[in-house]
Phi, psi and omega in degrees: 000359181304134179089358177257159176234131182242136172258120182243114176281149181065032185283359180281350181183176175059220183298320180301317179294318179299318179296314181298320178300315181293316180300314180295320178297330179274003173103000180284149166284138187233130173245116178256149175225154181186183186262344188242114185302316183295322178293320179293319178300314179296318181296318179301318179298316179296316183293317179300323180293330182265350188289148173293154178305133178091346179284136179258146180228130179219160180231149176231128179270129181241032187270006185261059183292329180297323181276318186262338187079178179280153176293131179258340183228135177227082181289141177232140177250124181248135178223154178223144174256137178256127181260000000 
């Protein structure tokens, strides 16, 4: 997974955290997002400890729905490599 970047929603705990841990351990750069800053801070520390050398880990808090509203658009870019 080295050289890839993964966005993991709900990365502060549960399945999202488990996915982020595995991706980082396999060498991916990981961006986690969630609603609770303290959970994300703790998760980033756990993920960084498990990450392969060179993998970056960052968090984004998305808990300000009153000010920003809910996300209406979630663009995804899909790519495939042919071997």
